[in-house]
FILUM-937887 format. One record per residue (C-alpha): residue in three letters; chain; x, y, z. Coordinates in steps of 0.2 Angstrom, whole numbers, plus 2048, in hexadecimal, padded with zeros to 3 digits. Example, Ala and Ser with C-alpha at 12.3 -4.5 7.8 and 13.67 -1.06 7.14 Angstrom:
# residues 2
> ALA; A; 83E; 7EA; 827
> SER; A; 844; 7FB; 824
# end
This chain:
# residues 381
> MET; A; 980; B3C; 7A7
> THR; A; 976; B2C; 7A6
> LEU; A; 971; B22; 7B5
> ASN; A; 97C; B14; 7B2
> ARG; A; 98B; B20; 7AF
> SER; A; 987; B28; 7C0
> LEU; A; 986; B18; 7C9
> SER; A; 997; B12; 7C1
> VAL; A; 99F; B22; 7C7
> LEU; A; 998; B21; 7D8
> SER; A; 99D; B0F; 7DA
> ALA; A; 9AF; B13; 7D5
> ALA; A; 9B0; B21; 7E2
> ILE; A; 9A9; B15; 7F0
> ALA; A; 9B6; B08; 7EB
> LEU; A; 9C4; B15; 7EC
> VAL; A; 9BF; B1A; 7FD
> LEU; A; 9BD; B08; 803
> ALA; A; 9CE; B04; 7FC
> GLY; A; 9D7; B10; 809
> PRO; A; 9E6; B1A; 806
> ALA; A; 9EE; B18; 7F5
> ILE; A; 9FF; B0E; 7F4
> ALA; A; A0F; B17; 7EE
> ASP; A; A21; B13; 7EE
> ILE; A; A2A; B14; 7FF
> ASN; A; A3A; B1D; 800
> VAL; A; A46; B18; 80D
> GLY; A; A56; B23; 80F
> VAL; A; A65; B1C; 817
> THR; A; A75; B25; 81C
> LEU; A; A83; B1B; 823
> SER; A; A96; B1C; 826
> ALA; A; A9D; B12; 817
> THR; A; AAD; B1B; 818
> GLY; A; AB7; B24; 825
> PRO; A; ABC; B1E; 837
> ALA; A; AAB; B15; 839
> ALA; A; AAC; B0C; 828
> SER; A; AAC; AFB; 831
> LEU; A; A9B; AFF; 837
> GLY; A; A94; B07; 827
> ILE; A; A9A; AFA; 81A
> PRO; A; A91; AEB; 821
> GLN; A; A81; AF6; 823
> LYS; A; A83; AFB; 811
> ASN; A; A86; AE9; 80C
> THR; A; A76; AE4; 815
> ILE; A; A6C; AEF; 809
> GLU; A; A6F; AE3; 7FC
> LEU; A; A65; AD6; 805
> LEU; A; A55; AE1; 808
> PRO; A; A45; ADD; 7FF
> LYS; A; A3F; AE9; 7F1
> THR; A; A2E; AE9; 7F8
> ILE; A; A25; AEB; 809
> GLY; A; A13; AEA; 80C
> GLY; A; A10; AE6; 7FA
> GLU; A; A18; AF6; 7F3
> LYS; A; A29; AFB; 7EC
> VAL; A; A36; B01; 7F8
> ASN; A; A44; B0C; 7F2
> TRP; A; A54; B0B; 7FD
> ILE; A; A5E; B1B; 7FA
> VAL; A; A6F; B19; 802
> LEU; A; A7C; B27; 805
> ASP; A; A8D; B27; 80D
> ASP; A; A90; B34; 81B
> ALA; A; AA3; B2F; 81C
> SER; A; AA2; B2E; 82F
> ASP; A; AA0; B41; 830
> THR; A; A92; B49; 83A
> THR; A; A90; B58; 82E
> LYS; A; A8E; B4C; 81F
> ALA; A; A81; B42; 829
> VAL; A; A76; B51; 82B
> THR; A; A78; B56; 819
> ASN; A; A73; B45; 814
> ALA; A; A64; B45; 81F
> ARG; A; A5E; B56; 818
> LYS; A; A61; B50; 806
> LEU; A; A57; B40; 809
> ILE; A; A49; B49; 810
> THR; A; A48; B58; 804
> GLU; A; A4E; B51; 7F4
> ASP; A; A4B; B3F; 7F5
> LYS; A; A3A; B41; 7FE
> VAL; A; A3E; B32; 80A
> ASP; A; A30; B2B; 815
> VAL; A; A3D; B25; 822
> ILE; A; A50; B27; 826
> VAL; A; A5B; B18; 82B
> GLY; A; A6C; B1E; 833
> SER; A; A78; B23; 837
> SER; A; A85; B16; 83C
> THR; A; A8D; B20; 84B
> THR; A; A86; B29; 85A
> PRO; A; A8D; B3B; 856
> ASN; A; A85; B3A; 844
> SER; A; A75; B33; 84B
> LEU; A; A73; B41; 858
> ALA; A; A76; B4E; 84C
> MET; A; A69; B47; 840
> ARG; A; A5B; B47; 84D
> GLU; A; A56; B59; 84A
> VAL; A; A55; B57; 838
> ALA; A; A49; B48; 83A
> ALA; A; A3F; B51; 847
> ASP; A; A3D; B62; 83E
> SER; A; A37; B59; 82E
> GLY; A; A2C; B4C; 837
> THR; A; A36; B3D; 82F
> PRO; A; A38; B2D; 839
> MET; A; A4A; B29; 83C
> ILE; A; A52; B18; 841
> SER; A; A63; B1A; 847
> MET; A; A70; B0C; 847
> ALA; A; A7B; B13; 855
> ALA; A; A7C; B0E; 867
> SER; A; A7A; B1D; 873
> ALA; A; A6A; B1E; 87D
> GLN; A; A6A; B31; 87B
> ILE; A; A65; B2F; 869
> VAL; A; A54; B29; 86F
> ASN; A; A53; B32; 880
> PRO; A; A41; B34; 883
> ALA; A; A43; B44; 88D
> ASP; A; A49; B4C; 87D
> PRO; A; A3B; B52; 871
> LYS; A; A46; B4F; 862
> THR; A; A45; B3C; 865
> ARG; A; A32; B3B; 861
> TRP; A; A37; B37; 84F
> VAL; A; A46; B2D; 853
> PHE; A; A49; B1A; 856
> LYS; A; A58; B0F; 857
> THR; A; A5D; AFD; 855
> PRO; A; A6E; AFB; 85F
> GLN; A; A6D; AF6; 871
> ASN; A; A6E; B05; 87D
> ASP; A; A7F; B08; 885
> ALA; A; A77; B06; 896
> LEU; A; A72; AF5; 892
> MET; A; A83; AF0; 88D
> ALA; A; A8C; AFA; 89B
> ASP; A; A83; AF0; 8A8
> ALA; A; A88; AE0; 8A1
> ILE; A; A9A; AE6; 8A1
> ALA; A; A9A; AEC; 8B3
> VAL; A; A93; ADB; 8B9
> SER; A; AA0; AD2; 8AF
> MET; A; AAE; ADD; 8B6
> LYS; A; AA8; ADA; 8C8
> ALA; A; AA6; AC7; 8C5
> ASN; A; AB8; AC7; 8BF
> GLY; A; ABF; ACE; 8CF
> ALA; A; AC1; AE0; 8C9
> LYS; A; AC0; AEE; 8D6
> THR; A; AC8; AFC; 8CC
> ILE; A; AC5; B00; 8BA
> GLY; A; ACB; B0C; 8AD
> TYR; A; AC4; B13; 89D
> ILE; A; ACA; B19; 88C
> GLY; A; ABD; B1E; 87F
> PHE; A; AB9; B29; 870
> ALA; A; ABA; B3C; 872
> ASP; A; AA8; B3E; 86C
> ALA; A; A96; B3A; 871
> TYR; A; A99; B28; 86F
> GLY; A; AA7; B28; 87B
> GLU; A; A9F; B34; 887
> ASN; A; A8F; B2A; 888
> TRP; A; A99; B1A; 88C
> LEU; A; AA3; B23; 89A
> ASN; A; A93; B29; 8A2
> GLU; A; A8B; B18; 8A1
> LEU; A; A9A; B0F; 8A8
> LYS; A; A9A; B1B; 8B7
> ARG; A; A88; B17; 8BA
> SER; A; A8B; B04; 8B8
> ALA; A; A9B; B04; 8C2
> GLN; A; A93; B0D; 8D1
> THR; A; A85; B00; 8D1
> ALA; A; A92; AF2; 8D0
> GLY; A; A9D; AFA; 8DE
> LEU; A; AAC; AFD; 8D2
> LYS; A; AB7; B0C; 8D2
> ILE; A; ABD; B15; 8C2
> VAL; A; ACF; B1B; 8C5
> ALA; A; AD3; B22; 8B4
> ASP; A; ACA; B27; 8A4
> GLU; A; AD2; B2D; 894
> LYS; A; ACC; B32; 883
> TYR; A; AD2; B31; 871
> ASN; A; ACC; B35; 85F
> ARG; A; AC5; B28; 853
> ASN; A; AD3; B2B; 847
> ASP; A; AE2; B2D; 853
> PRO; A; AF0; B22; 84E
> SER; A; AF7; B20; 85F
> VAL; A; AF1; B21; 871
> THR; A; B01; B1E; 87A
> GLY; A; AFF; B2C; 886
> GLN; A; AEE; B28; 88C
> VAL; A; AF2; B16; 88E
> LEU; A; B01; B19; 899
> LYS; A; AF6; B24; 8A4
> LEU; A; AE9; B16; 8A5
> ILE; A; AF6; B09; 8AA
> ALA; A; AFE; B14; 8B7
> ALA; A; AED; B14; 8C0
> LYS; A; AEE; B01; 8C1
> PRO; A; ADC; AFD; 8BE
> ASP; A; AD6; AEB; 8BF
> ALA; A; ACD; AEC; 8AF
> ILE; A; ACB; AF9; 8A0
> LEU; A; ABC; AFD; 895
> ILE; A; AC0; B03; 883
> GLY; A; AB1; B0E; 87E
> ALA; A; AB3; B0D; 86B
> SER; A; AAB; B06; 85C
> GLY; A; AB2; AFE; 84C
> THR; A; AC4; AFC; 848
> PRO; A; ACA; B0C; 852
> GLY; A; AC6; B01; 862
> ALA; A; AD5; AF7; 85E
> THR; A; AE1; B06; 861
> PRO; A; AE1; B07; 874
> GLN; A; ADF; AF4; 875
> LYS; A; AEF; AF1; 86C
> GLU; A; AF8; AFE; 876
> LEU; A; AF3; AF7; 886
> VAL; A; AF9; AE6; 882
> ALA; A; B0A; AED; 87B
> ARG; A; B0C; AF6; 88C
> GLY; A; B0A; AE6; 895
> TYR; A; AF9; AEA; 89D
> LYS; A; AF3; ADA; 8A6
> GLY; A; AE1; ADE; 8AB
> LYS; A; AD1; AD9; 8A2
> ILE; A; ACD; AE4; 893
> TYR; A; ABB; AE7; 88E
> GLN; A; AB4; AEE; 87E
> THR; A; AA2; AF4; 87A
> HIS; A; A97; AEC; 86D
> GLY; A; A9D; AF9; 861
> VAL; A; AAB; AEE; 85C
> GLY; A; AA1; ADF; 857
> ASN; A; AA8; ADC; 845
> PRO; A; AB5; AD2; 83C
> ASP; A; ABF; AE2; 838
> PHE; A; AC2; AE5; 84A
> LEU; A; AC8; AD3; 84D
> ARG; A; AD4; AD5; 83E
> VAL; A; ADB; AE5; 844
> VAL; A; ADD; AE1; 856
> GLY; A; AE4; ACF; 852
> LYS; A; AEC; AC5; 860
> ASP; A; AEB; AD4; 86C
> GLY; A; AD8; AD2; 86D
> ASN; A; AD9; AC0; 875
> GLY; A; AD0; AC0; 885
> THR; A; AC6; AD0; 882
> ILE; A; AB5; AD0; 88A
> LEU; A; AA6; AD9; 882
> PRO; A; A93; AD9; 881
> VAL; A; A8C; AD6; 870
> GLY; A; A7B; AD3; 867
> PRO; A; A77; AC1; 867
> MET; A; A77; AC1; 854
> LEU; A; A8A; AC1; 854
> VAL; A; A8B; AAF; 85C
> TYR; A; A7A; AA8; 858
> GLU; A; A81; A97; 855
> GLN; A; A87; A96; 867
> LEU; A; A76; A9B; 86E
> PRO; A; A69; A8E; 874
> ASP; A; A5A; A8B; 868
> SER; A; A4F; A93; 875
> ASN; A; A57; AA4; 872
> ALA; A; A4A; AB0; 86C
> VAL; A; A54; AB7; 85E
> LYS; A; A5E; AA8; 858
> LYS; A; A53; AA4; 849
> THR; A; A52; AB6; 843
> ALA; A; A64; AB8; 845
> ALA; A; A68; AA8; 83B
> GLU; A; A5D; AAD; 82D
> TYR; A; A66; ABE; 82B
> VAL; A; A78; AB7; 82E
> THR; A; A75; AA9; 821
> GLN; A; A70; AB5; 814
> TYR; A; A7E; AC2; 818
> GLU; A; A8C; AB5; 819
> LYS; A; A87; AAC; 809
> LYS; A; A88; ABC; 7FF
> LEU; A; A92; AC9; 808
> GLY; A; A9E; AC2; 814
> THR; A; AA0; AC0; 826
> ARG; A; A92; AC7; 832
> THR; A; A94; AD7; 83C
> THR; A; A8A; ADE; 84A
> PHE; A; A87; AEE; 83F
> GLY; A; A7F; AE6; 830
> GLY; A; A73; ADE; 83D
> HIS; A; A6E; AEF; 843
> LEU; A; A68; AF4; 831
> TRP; A; A5F; AE4; 82F
> ASP; A; A56; AE7; 83F
> ALA; A; A51; AF8; 838
> TYR; A; A4A; AEF; 829
> LEU; A; A40; AE3; 834
> LEU; A; A38; AF2; 83E
> LEU; A; A33; AFA; 82D
> ALA; A; A2C; AEA; 827
> GLN; A; A20; AEA; 835
> ALA; A; A1C; AFC; 836
> ILE; A; A1A; B01; 823
> PRO; A; A0B; AF6; 820
> GLU; A; A03; AFE; 830
> ALA; A; A06; B0F; 829
> GLN; A; A00; B0B; 818
> LYS; A; 9EF; B08; 820
> LYS; A; 9EE; B1A; 824
> ALA; A; 9F7; B24; 817
> LYS; A; A00; B24; 806
> ALA; A; A13; B23; 806
> GLY; A; A1B; B34; 802
> THR; A; A0F; B3E; 80D
> PRO; A; A12; B46; 81E
> GLN; A; A03; B3B; 824
> PHE; A; A0C; B2B; 81F
> ARG; A; A1C; B30; 828
> ALA; A; A12; B34; 838
> ALA; A; A09; B23; 836
> LEU; A; A19; B1B; 834
> ARG; A; A20; B23; 844
> ASP; A; A11; B1D; 84D
> ALA; A; A13; B0C; 847
> LEU; A; A25; B0B; 84C
> GLU; A; A21; B11; 85D
> HIS; A; A17; B01; 860
> SER; A; A23; AF5; 858
> ASN; A; A24; AE3; 85F
> VAL; A; A31; ADB; 854
> THR; A; A3E; ACC; 856
> GLY; A; A4E; AD3; 84E
> VAL; A; A5F; ACB; 84D
> HIS; A; A66; AD5; 85C
> GLY; A; A57; AD3; 867
> VAL; A; A44; AD5; 869
> PHE; A; A3E; AE7; 866
> VAL; A; A2F; AEC; 871
> ILE; A; A2F; AFF; 86D
> THR; A; A23; B0A; 876
> PRO; A; A21; B1D; 877
> ALA; A; A2D; B1E; 886
> ASP; A; A3A; B12; 87E
> HIS; A; A3F; B14; 86C
> ASN; A; A4C; B06; 86D
> GLY; A; A42; AF9; 875
> LEU; A; A4F; AEC; 879
> ASP; A; A52; AE2; 889
> ASN; A; A5E; AD6; 890
> ARG; A; A5A; ACA; 881
> ALA; A; A65; AD6; 877
> ARG; A; A75; AD2; 87F
> VAL; A; A81; AC4; 882
> MET; A; A93; AC4; 889
> VAL; A; AA1; ABE; 87E
> THR; A; AB4; ABD; 87E
> ILE; A; AC0; ABD; 870
> ASP; A; AC9; AAD; 86E
> ASP; A; AD6; AAA; 860
> GLY; A; ACD; AB7; 855
> LYS; A; ABB; AB1; 858
> TRP; A; AAD; AB6; 862
> LYS; A; AA9; AA9; 870
> LEU; A; A99; AA9; 87A
> ILE; A; A9C; AAB; 88D
> LYS; A; A8F; A9F; 895
# end
């Protein structure tokens, strides 16, 4: 080999080293509940995929989307398929708490970062080693439950009732309500459960009304949250009815109809961004997302915003991970996890300041109180 040839080879090798990790396509797996009882959550999330860019950090992103049909077993199957067959670098999903809780082990065992779009704080419980790889974008139940208890107290309630899903979502909300109620000096006089697909909850509602609570919280998400509300109204309940942020979509408003008027709930600021002062930290980000969504896909929902926030977290974290490893490798997934764990991102639902001890990272800026007024969300100032 000539001297010039040797120098050329050496120069090329040095250039390759200095260039850092090679760039490769980034595969993002998404499993969401586009059908089944939680479809009103999953459909706007699936729609939001259409707005996402095809590149992040200068490299192509493949968004691989699966429907888990609101089924826990299917969600786990989807997660495994995305990891083993599609070789994804990160999983976004699922839409519901039970599905997301079930998926955590798959993510942890494979060393794949996961960003849930479900509410329960248990999904990212720092005491659970499974959550080292798991993050989430919706507000924690605790953050919202505190706001509900304060509102109940301010509205003169002394006794309260509860009816919620007979699954992890409903159980977590009941636990948070108990904690918040005790702090606020409220007494829970009755609690009932129902299944997401139950066509009637007459028996549970009659028991609730018989306990004569001053206010009732419905611990549900999506359109199934309307079932007990309509029954309470039909049975003549006169106290205040509260819902969780899990019903923040137009489908719930459509199904609950006039029986929703006067309902109070905490929501992410995105849902009513026009009613916020210009000084609000997330107003600009929320406006940008909602404008795009409503121009192309229809009325805004809380749930589409949770997927958009997952994208914003990845948009910051992926370029950081690219500095350390090539996409498609265990080293890249680990670097991506590390980058997500130090996120500081203004989303549409709040400001995410994620730390090793808090894989959600939202604070009071992620909630506002609204009431339903003639089929519309109205900010309570």
